[in-house]
N, CA, C and O atoms as a MOPAC input file, in Angstrom:
PM7 MOZYME 1SCF
protein

 N     -2.60100 1    -1.55100 1  -226.98100 1
 C     -1.80900 1    -1.94600 1  -225.78900 1
 C     -1.40400 1    -0.49500 1  -225.62700 1
 O     -0.82000 1     0.05400 1  -226.56200 1
 N     -1.67500 1     0.18200 1  -224.49000 1
 C     -1.23800 1     1.23200 1  -223.59200 1
 C     -0.38200 1     0.87800 1  -222.49200 1
 O     -0.51400 1    -0.07300 1  -221.72200 1
 N      0.74200 1     1.99100 1  -222.52100 1
 C      1.68300 1     1.75300 1  -221.46700 1
 C      1.80400 1     2.71400 1  -220.28700 1
 O      2.33700 1     3.77700 1  -220.60200 1
 N      1.56600 1     2.64300 1  -219.44700 1
 C      1.33800 1     3.80900 1  -218.57200 1
 C      2.66200 1     4.22700 1  -217.85300 1
 O      3.24100 1     3.43600 1  -217.10900 1
 N      3.14800 1     5.54700 1  -218.10400 1
 C      4.19300 1     5.59800 1  -217.54500 1
 C      4.01000 1     5.88000 1  -216.24400 1
 O      2.92000 1     6.39600 1  -215.99900 1
 N      4.90200 1     5.66400 1  -215.11600 1
 C      4.98200 1     5.85700 1  -214.05200 1
 C      5.71900 1     7.20500 1  -213.59000 1
 O      6.94600 1     7.24900 1  -213.49700 1
 N      4.98500 1     8.18100 1  -213.33900 1
 C      5.80500 1     9.75600 1  -212.99300 1
 C      5.14700 1     9.95300 1  -211.86400 1
 O      3.93900 1    10.02400 1  -211.63900 1
 N      6.46400 1    10.06900 1  -210.88800 1
 C      5.65000 1    10.80500 1  -209.26800 1
 C      6.28000 1    11.89500 1  -208.85900 1
 O      7.49400 1    12.06500 1  -208.96500 1
 N      5.48600 1    12.68500 1  -208.37200 1
 C      5.87700 1    13.99400 1  -207.62200 1
 C      5.89400 1    13.97200 1  -206.31900 1
 O      4.84600 1    13.68100 1  -205.74100 1
 N      6.92200 1    14.23300 1  -205.66000 1
 C      7.25500 1    14.67000 1  -204.44900 1
 C      7.49100 1    15.99800 1  -204.14300 1
 O      8.33100 1    16.63600 1  -204.77700 1
 N      6.70700 1    16.59400 1  -203.04600 1
 C      6.89500 1    18.12300 1  -203.01600 1
 C      8.27100 1    18.34400 1  -201.83500 1
 O      8.80800 1    17.46600 1  -201.15900 1
 N      8.48000 1    19.32000 1  -201.86600 1
 C      9.89500 1    19.84200 1  -200.86400 1
 C      9.03100 1    19.98300 1  -199.62600 1
 O      7.91600 1    20.46400 1  -199.82100 1
 N      9.36800 1    19.63100 1  -198.32800 1
 C      8.96300 1    20.04700 1  -197.23300 1
 C      9.68500 1    21.14200 1  -196.64900 1
 O     10.69500 1    21.07400 1  -195.94800 1
 N      9.17500 1    21.95800 1  -196.94500 1
 C     10.08300 1    23.37900 1  -196.30400 1
 C     10.10600 1    23.23100 1  -195.10100 1
 O     11.17900 1    23.71200 1  -194.73800 1
 N      9.45900 1    22.77800 1  -194.07400 1
 C      9.40200 1    22.81800 1  -192.54200 1
 C     10.69300 1    21.76100 1  -192.01300 1
 O     11.19200 1    21.89100 1  -190.89500 1
 N     11.10800 1    20.78800 1  -192.91900 1
 C     11.95400 1    19.77500 1  -192.61600 1
 C     13.12500 1    19.82500 1  -193.76500 1
 O     13.85500 1    18.84800 1  -193.93000 1
 N     13.26900 1    21.07400 1  -194.58700 1
 C     14.55900 1    21.09000 1  -195.55100 1
 C     15.24300 1    22.44700 1  -195.32600 1
 O     14.68600 1    23.40300 1  -194.78700 1
 N     16.48400 1    22.44100 1  -195.78300 1
 C     17.34000 1    23.89600 1  -196.00900 1
 C     17.96900 1    23.64400 1  -196.74900 1
 O     18.42000 1    22.53900 1  -197.05300 1
 N     18.16500 1    24.90400 1  -197.31000 1
 C     19.15100 1    25.63900 1  -198.59300 1
 C     20.28000 1    26.07800 1  -197.81600 1
 O     19.95500 1    26.89900 1  -196.95800 1
 N     21.58700 1    25.77000 1  -197.84900 1
 C     22.74100 1    26.68700 1  -197.30900 1
 C     23.88600 1    27.22800 1  -198.27300 1
 O     23.78500 1    26.95500 1  -199.47000 1
 N     24.73200 1    27.81400 1  -197.92300 1
 C     25.46900 1    28.46600 1  -198.58200 1
 C     26.56700 1    28.59000 1  -197.66000 1
 O     26.57000 1    28.65500 1  -196.43000 1
 N     27.86100 1    28.61600 1  -198.83100 1
 C     29.44100 1    28.63100 1  -198.05100 1
 C     29.63600 1    29.63600 1  -198.91400 1
 O     29.00300 1    29.79300 1  -199.95800 1
 N     30.73000 1    30.50900 1  -198.39700 1
 C     31.21200 1    31.64900 1  -199.30400 1
 C     32.57200 1    31.99600 1  -198.84200 1
 O     32.55100 1    32.38200 1  -197.67300 1
 N     33.63500 1    31.98500 1  -199.32700 1
 C     35.52200 1    32.21200 1  -198.95700 1
 C     35.21500 1    33.70000 1  -198.93800 1
 O     34.66300 1    34.37700 1  -199.80500 1
 N     35.72000 1    34.07000 1  -197.69700 1
 C     35.98600 1    35.44600 1  -197.58700 1
 C     37.61800 1    35.84600 1  -197.71200 1
 O     38.44100 1    35.19800 1  -197.06600 1
 N     37.93700 1    36.70300 1  -198.38600 1
 C     39.26000 1    37.12800 1  -198.46800 1
 C     40.40400 1    35.70900 1  -198.50000 1
 O     41.56900 1    35.88100 1  -198.14200 1
 N     39.98800 1    34.54900 1  -198.89400 1
 C     40.50100 1    33.29300 1  -199.12000 1
 C     41.28200 1    33.14100 1  -197.56000 1
 O     42.38200 1    32.59400 1  -197.48800 1
 N     40.61500 1    33.66000 1  -196.39400 1
 C     40.90000 1    33.34200 1  -195.22500 1
 C     39.97400 1    32.78800 1  -194.40200 1
 O     40.49200 1    32.09200 1  -193.52900 1
 N     38.51700 1    32.86000 1  -194.35700 1
 C     37.62900 1    32.52900 1  -193.58000 1
 C     36.33000 1    31.97900 1  -194.53400 1
 O     36.17900 1    32.33700 1  -195.70200 1
 N     35.77100 1    31.40500 1  -194.09600 1
 C     34.34700 1    30.95400 1  -194.76200 1
 C     32.81900 1    31.55300 1  -194.14700 1
 O     32.47000 1    31.49800 1  -192.96800 1
 N     32.28400 1    31.94800 1  -194.92500 1
 C     30.97200 1    32.69300 1  -194.25400 1
 C     29.96700 1    31.64600 1  -194.60500 1
 O     29.76400 1    31.27800 1  -195.76200 1
 N     29.37400 1    31.20300 1  -193.59600 1
 C     28.15500 1    30.21900 1  -193.92700 1
 C     26.87800 1    31.22900 1  -193.59200 1
 O     26.94100 1    32.33300 1  -193.05100 1
 N     25.70500 1    30.52600 1  -194.07300 1
 C     24.46700 1    30.93600 1  -194.00400 1
 C     23.44200 1    29.94600 1  -194.61200 1
 O     23.80700 1    28.93200 1  -195.20700 1
 N     22.06100 1    30.30500 1  -194.42600 1
 C     20.94800 1    29.79800 1  -195.13800 1
 C     19.96200 1    30.66700 1  -195.52900 1
 O     20.03300 1    31.86300 1  -195.24600 1
 N     18.86200 1    30.10000 1  -196.27400 1
 C     17.71000 1    30.77800 1  -196.71900 1
 C     16.64300 1    30.32500 1  -196.11500 1
 O     16.53300 1    29.09900 1  -196.11800 1
 N     15.76200 1    30.97400 1  -195.56000 1
 C     14.31600 1    30.51400 1  -194.52200 1
 C     13.26500 1    30.22000 1  -195.49700 1
 O     12.44400 1    29.36300 1  -195.16900 1
 N     13.16200 1    30.72400 1  -196.51700 1
 C     12.24100 1    30.39500 1  -197.54600 1
 C     12.56600 1    29.34700 1  -198.72200 1
 O     13.48800 1    29.61800 1  -199.49100 1
 N     12.04800 1    28.50600 1  -198.83500 1
 C     12.29100 1    27.48400 1  -200.31100 1
 C     11.17900 1    26.75400 1  -200.42900 1
 O     10.46500 1    26.52100 1  -199.45400 1
 N     10.89700 1    26.28700 1  -201.71900 1
 C      9.77800 1    25.68800 1  -201.78300 1
 C     10.24900 1    24.88500 1  -203.23900 1
 O     11.17300 1    25.24000 1  -203.97100 1
 N      9.26100 1    23.59400 1  -203.45500 1
 C      9.89300 1    23.29100 1  -204.92800 1
 C      9.21500 1    21.33500 1  -205.14700 1
 O      8.47900 1    20.77800 1  -204.33200 1
 N      9.68600 1    20.78300 1  -206.28200 1
 C      9.04900 1    19.66100 1  -206.57800 1
 C     10.04400 1    18.77700 1  -206.69200 1
 O     11.17800 1    19.25600 1  -206.67400 1
 N      9.94200 1    17.67800 1  -206.79700 1
 C     11.06500 1    16.65500 1  -207.75600 1
 C      9.79800 1    15.45400 1  -208.34800 1
 O      8.82100 1    14.94000 1  -207.80200 1
 N     10.38600 1    15.35000 1  -209.68400 1
 C      9.46300 1    14.81300 1  -210.16700 1
 C     10.20400 1    13.60400 1  -211.10800 1
 O     10.89100 1    13.86800 1  -212.09500 1
 N      9.97100 1    12.42400 1  -210.68500 1
 C     10.82500 1    11.19900 1  -211.13200 1
 C      9.91400 1    10.43900 1  -212.28100 1
 O      8.69600 1    10.28800 1  -212.17700 1
 N     10.64500 1    10.02600 1  -213.29900 1
 C     10.06900 1     9.37800 1  -214.14100 1
 C     10.94500 1     7.56400 1  -213.91400 1
 O     12.12900 1     7.28900 1  -214.10900 1
 N      9.98800 1     6.78400 1  -213.52600 1
 C     10.34000 1     5.54800 1  -213.63000 1
 C     10.60600 1     5.02900 1  -215.22800 1
 O     11.68100 1     4.43500 1  -215.30800 1
 N     10.22700 1     5.07500 1  -215.89600 1
 C     10.10600 1     4.81300 1  -217.53300 1
 C     11.23800 1     5.08600 1  -217.94000 1
 O     11.99600 1     4.30100 1  -218.50900 1
 N     11.53400 1     6.70400 1  -217.57400 1
 C     12.49800 1     7.08800 1  -218.69300 1
 C     13.38000 1     8.50300 1  -217.42000 1
 O     13.27900 1     9.73000 1  -217.40800 1
 N     14.11400 1     7.60700 1  -216.59700 1
 C     14.95300 1     8.61000 1  -215.82700 1
 C     15.36200 1    10.12300 1  -216.02200 1
 O     15.22000 1    11.15400 1  -215.36600 1
 N     16.07900 1     9.69000 1  -217.53200 1
 C     16.48400 1    11.32700 1  -217.71400 1
 C     15.56900 1    12.27800 1  -218.18400 1
 O     15.97000 1    13.39200 1  -218.51800 1
 N     14.26000 1    11.93600 1  -218.25500 1
 C     12.82800 1    12.80200 1  -217.96100 1
 C     12.94600 1    13.36700 1  -216.50700 1
 O     12.62000 1    14.54900 1  -216.39100 1
 N     13.23900 1    12.90600 1  -215.71000 1
 C     12.82600 1    13.41400 1  -213.96600 1
 C     13.79400 1    14.96500 1  -214.00800 1
 O     14.75700 1    15.40700 1  -214.63500 1
 N     12.93100 1    15.38600 1  -213.01000 1
 C     13.26200 1    17.11300 1  -212.98800 1
 C     13.40300 1    17.55800 1  -211.42600 1
 O     13.00600 1    16.86000 1  -210.49300 1
 N     13.77100 1    18.30200 1  -211.34400 1
 C     13.99600 1    19.17400 1  -209.99700 1
 C     13.69000 1    20.61700 1  -210.13200 1
 O     14.46300 1    21.40100 1  -210.68200 1
 N     12.37700 1    21.00500 1  -209.54300 1
 C     12.43400 1    22.19400 1  -209.39000 1
 C     12.39900 1    23.02600 1  -208.29800 1
 O     11.39900 1    22.80400 1  -207.61500 1
 N     13.00300 1    23.77400 1  -207.93000 1
 C     13.09400 1    24.77000 1  -206.41500 1
 C     13.22400 1    25.94000 1  -206.47700 1
 O     14.05900 1    26.36700 1  -207.27400 1
 N     12.52100 1    26.79700 1  -205.73800 1
 C     12.73400 1    28.23400 1  -205.84700 1
 C     12.91500 1    28.70300 1  -204.14900 1
 O     12.26200 1    28.50900 1  -203.12400 1
 N     14.18900 1    29.42500 1  -204.50400 1
 C     14.66100 1    29.79500 1  -202.90600 1
 C     14.43400 1    31.41500 1  -202.98600 1
 O     14.49900 1    32.03800 1  -204.04600 1
 N     14.18400 1    31.95300 1  -201.83200 1
 C     13.73700 1    33.48800 1  -201.87700 1
 C     15.47300 1    34.00000 1  -201.09000 1
 O     15.94500 1    33.69900 1  -199.99400 1
 N     15.97700 1    34.76000 1  -202.09000 1
 C     16.98000 1    35.44300 1  -201.60600 1
 C     17.09900 1    36.20900 1  -200.41100 1
 O     18.06800 1    36.30400 1  -199.65800 1
 N     15.80200 1    36.82500 1  -200.33400 1
 C     15.94000 1    38.22900 1  -199.44200 1
 C     15.52000 1    37.44900 1  -198.11400 1
 O     15.16800 1    38.05200 1  -197.10000 1
 N     15.58700 1    36.03000 1  -198.20600 1
 C     15.21500 1    35.11700 1  -196.75600 1
 C     16.23200 1    34.73200 1  -196.02400 1
 O     16.10500 1    34.06600 1  -194.99600 1
 N     17.58800 1    35.21700 1  -196.61300 1
 C     19.00100 1    34.50500 1  -196.12600 1
 C     19.07300 1    35.07600 1  -194.85500 1
 O     18.53300 1    36.13100 1  -194.52300 1
 N     19.98900 1    34.10000 1  -193.91600 1
 C     20.17800 1    34.10300 1  -192.52100 1
 C     21.40100 1    34.11300 1  -192.23200 1
 O     21.91800 1    33.33800 1  -193.03700 1
 N     22.30000 1    34.58700 1  -191.46300 1
 C     23.79000 1    34.29100 1  -190.89000 1
 C     23.65900 1    33.10800 1  -190.00200 1
 O     22.82600 1    33.21300 1  -189.10300 1
 N     24.36200 1    31.94700 1  -190.09500 1
 C     24.49200 1    30.91400 1  -189.18400 1
 C     25.22500 1    31.92100 1  -187.73900 1
 O     24.83100 1    31.90800 1  -186.57300 1
 N     26.39700 1    32.73800 1  -188.34100 1
 C     27.57500 1    33.06100 1  -187.13300 1
 C     27.32700 1    34.33800 1  -187.01200 1
 O     27.50400 1    35.13700 1  -187.93100 1
 N     26.72800 1    34.76100 1  -185.42200 1
 C     26.50500 1    36.18100 1  -185.04400 1
 C     27.78900 1    36.77300 1  -185.27500 1
 O     28.49200 1    36.47300 1  -184.31000 1
 N     28.39300 1    37.42800 1  -186.04500 1
 C     29.11300 1    38.20100 1  -186.71100 1
 C     28.69400 1    39.75500 1  -187.16200 1
 O     28.46900 1    40.03200 1  -188.34000 1
 N     28.62000 1    40.68500 1  -186.13300 1
 C     27.65100 1    41.63400 1  -186.47700 1
 C     28.41800 1    42.54300 1  -187.55800 1
 O     27.70200 1    43.26800 1  -188.24900 1
 N     29.81700 1    42.57500 1  -187.77300 1
 C     30.46700 1    43.41700 1  -188.48600 1
 C     30.33000 1    42.76500 1  -190.27400 1
 O     30.04500 1    43.33700 1  -191.32600 1
 N     30.65700 1    41.45800 1  -189.97500 1
 C     30.55600 1    40.65200 1  -191.33200 1
 C     28.47000 1    40.51200 1  -192.15400 1
 O     28.01400 1    40.22300 1  -193.26000 1
 N     27.95500 1    40.85400 1  -191.00500 1
 C     26.63500 1    40.93500 1  -191.43600 1
 C     26.16100 1    42.42900 1  -191.93500 1
 O     25.22300 1    42.50000 1  -192.72900 1
 N     26.74100 1    43.49100 1  -191.51900 1
 C     26.91800 1    44.44800 1  -192.19500 1
 C     27.63000 1    44.09600 1  -193.86200 1
 O     27.04500 1    44.00800 1  -194.94200 1
 N     28.57600 1    44.00100 1  -193.64800 1
 C     29.13200 1    43.81900 1  -195.27500 1
 C     28.30400 1    42.93900 1  -195.98200 1
 O     28.26000 1    43.01300 1  -197.21000 1
 N     27.62900 1    42.10000 1  -195.35100 1
 C     27.14500 1    41.35600 1  -196.48500 1
 C     25.60300 1    42.00100 1  -196.74900 1
 O     25.02900 1    41.39000 1  -197.65100 1
 N     25.02800 1    42.79300 1  -196.32800 1
 C     23.80200 1    43.46000 1  -196.23400 1
 C     22.68300 1    42.48300 1  -195.57900 1
 O     21.59300 1    42.12600 1  -196.02600 1
 N     23.26200 1    42.21500 1  -194.50800 1
 C     21.97300 1    41.50600 1  -193.92200 1
 C     22.10700 1    41.59400 1  -192.49800 1
 O     22.93800 1    40.92000 1  -191.89000 1
 N     21.01900 1    42.71100 1  -191.72400 1
 C     21.01300 1    42.87000 1  -190.50000 1
 C     20.96300 1    41.97900 1  -189.29700 1
 O     21.17400 1    42.34800 1  -188.14100 1
 N     20.66100 1    40.76400 1  -189.69200 1
 C     20.51900 1    39.70700 1  -188.87800 1
 C     21.77500 1    39.04800 1  -188.00200 1
 O     21.57700 1    38.07700 1  -187.27200 1

């Protein structure tokens, strides 16, 4: 008797997904931004959920600031 393991893979849809970040600056304000390039997949194992996995790759060079504060963009090294 063979048992078939149900492993399903879902690819992350980069066009409809975002990776965001928030960093406290001097404990006064929060600087927010997002990354423009990401990819990855989710593997779900129905028979053994502990064996499920998430793999994601985010291009840190693709970061974009959400708030248009030129001085903060210079400090964080992002000219956008």
